[in-house]
C-alpha positions in Angstrom: 32.1 -40.6 13.2 30.2 -37.6 12.2 27.5 -37.4 10.0 26.4 -34.4 8.2 22.4 -33.2 8.2 21.8 -32.8 5.1 17.9 -31.2 4.2 15.9 -31.9 1.0 12.1 -32.1 0.3 10.0 -35.1 0.9 10.6 -38.0 -2.0 6.6 -37.0 -3.1 6.6 -33.4 -3.0 4.6 -32.4 -5.8 6.4 -29.1 -6.5 9.9 -28.0 -8.2 12.8 -30.1 -7.2 15.3 -28.7 -4.8 18.9 -30.1 -4.6 19.6 -31.2 -1.1 22.0 -28.9 1.1 24.1 -29.7 3.7 23.2 -27.5 7.1 26.4 -25.5 6.4 25.4 -24.3 3.0 21.7 -23.6 4.4 23.1 -21.2 6.7 25.3 -19.7 4.0 22.4 -19.1 1.9 20.1 -17.9 4.8 22.9 -14.9 5.5 23.0 -14.2 2.0 19.5 -13.4 2.1 19.2 -11.6 5.4 21.9 -9.5 4.2 19.3 -8.1 1.7 16.8 -7.5 4.3 16.3 -3.7 5.0 17.8 -3.2 8.4 16.0 -1.5 11.4 12.9 -0.7 8.6 9.5 0.5 10.4 7.6 -0.8 7.4 6.1 -4.4 7.3 4.7 -6.1 3.9 1.9 -8.2 4.8 0.9 -11.1 1.8 -2.2 -12.9 2.0 -4.4 -10.9 3.5 -6.4 -9.8 0.9 -9.3 -12.3 -0.8 -9.8 -11.9 -4.5 -12.9 -9.3 -5.0 -12.1 -7.5 -1.7 -10.5 -4.9 -3.6 -13.6 -4.2 -5.7 -16.3 -1.4 -5.0 -15.6 1.1 -2.0 -17.8 -0.3 0.7 -15.7 -3.6 0.5 -12.4 -2.2 0.3 -12.9 0.5 2.9 -14.0 -2.7 5.2 -10.8 -4.4 4.4 -8.9 -1.3 5.3 -10.7 -0.6 8.8 -10.0 -4.4 9.6 -6.7 -4.4 8.5 -5.9 -1.1 10.5 -7.5 -2.6 13.4 -5.4 -5.4 13.6 -2.2 -3.9 13.0 -2.9 -1.5 15.7 -2.9 -4.4 18.1 1.0 -4.8 17.5 1.9 -0.9 17.9 1.0 2.4 17.0 0.8 2.6 13.2 1.7 5.6 11.8 0.5 4.8 7.5 -1.0 1.8 6.1 -1.1 1.5 2.4 -3.0 -1.3 0.6 -2.6 -1.1 -3.5 -5.5 -1.7 -5.5 -5.8 -1.8 -8.8 -8.4 0.2 -10.8 -10.1 -0.3 -13.8 -7.3 0.9 -16.1 -5.0 -1.7 -15.0 -3.2 0.6 -12.8 -3.3 0.9 -9.1 -3.5 3.4 -6.5 -3.4 3.3 -2.7 -6.6 4.3 -0.3 -5.6 7.8 0.1 -6.1 8.4 -3.8 -2.6 8.9 -4.4 -1.4 7.6 -7.5 0.8 4.7 -7.8 1.9 3.6 -11.4 1.2 0.8 -13.0 5.0 -0.7 -12.7 4.7 0.2 -9.0 2.2 -2.4 -8.2 2.1 -4.8 -5.0 -1.8 -5.2 -5.4 -3.0 -8.4 -2.7 -0.8 -6.8 0.1 -0.8 -4.5 2.8 2.2 -2.2 3.6 2.1 -0.9 7.0 4.5 1.4 8.8 4.8 1.4 12.7 6.0 4.1 15.1 9.7 2.6 15.3 11.9 -0.5 13.8 11.3 -2.3 17.6 7.4 -2.5 16.9 7.6 -3.1 13.3 10.2 -6.1 14.3 7.4 -7.4 17.3 4.5 -7.5 15.0 6.7 -9.5 11.9 7.4 -12.0 14.9 4.0 -11.9 16.3 2.2 -12.3 12.3 4.9 -14.9 11.6 2.7 -18.2 11.3 -0.5 -16.7 11.5 -3.0 -17.9 8.8 -5.9 -15.9 7.1 -8.6 -17.5 5.4 -6.8 -21.1 5.6 -3.7 -19.5 3.9 -0.3 -18.6 6.1 0.5 -14.8 6.0 3.8 -14.0 4.4 5.6 -11.4 6.5 8.6 -9.4 5.8 10.7 -6.0 6.4 9.9 -3.2 3.6 12.2 -0.5 2.4 11.1 2.6 4.3 12.6 4.9 1.0 10.7 2.7 -1.3 7.2 3.1 1.0 7.6 6.6 1.4 7.5 7.0 -2.7 5.0 4.3 -2.9 7.3 1.8 -4.8 5.8 -1.4 -4.3 7.0 -3.1 -7.5 8.1 -6.8 -6.8 6.9 -6.7 -3.4 
């Protein structure tokens, strides 16, 4: 008799209920999600790299940029790095001073453009599962055209 593997959250999980799914259903859902990800992108978005208050003040912000640039350069050549930052008016801007409207935020995340898609992929693999300040990093590919337009809405 063959039994089908079913996946579900632990009984005492305090979060939102998740319906149990079969392995086949899980793989179908995963395939759908993977189909929406940008293919061959040189841009990686990394979440949970910035703690509250680190974007306030030029010295603190520049220190964060330097640390992130140094860390990301360990994975390959970085051609651009953007950390959207809220300003006093509630909008957002990137470290280079280029305006980013409030509807294109992405505040609290780091967007890194590497020299090639292969380097970006290796960086994602290397960063996956790493922690910063006690939290696991969120790492994903990001659409290059959106990065180039400084469009970080929904990132």
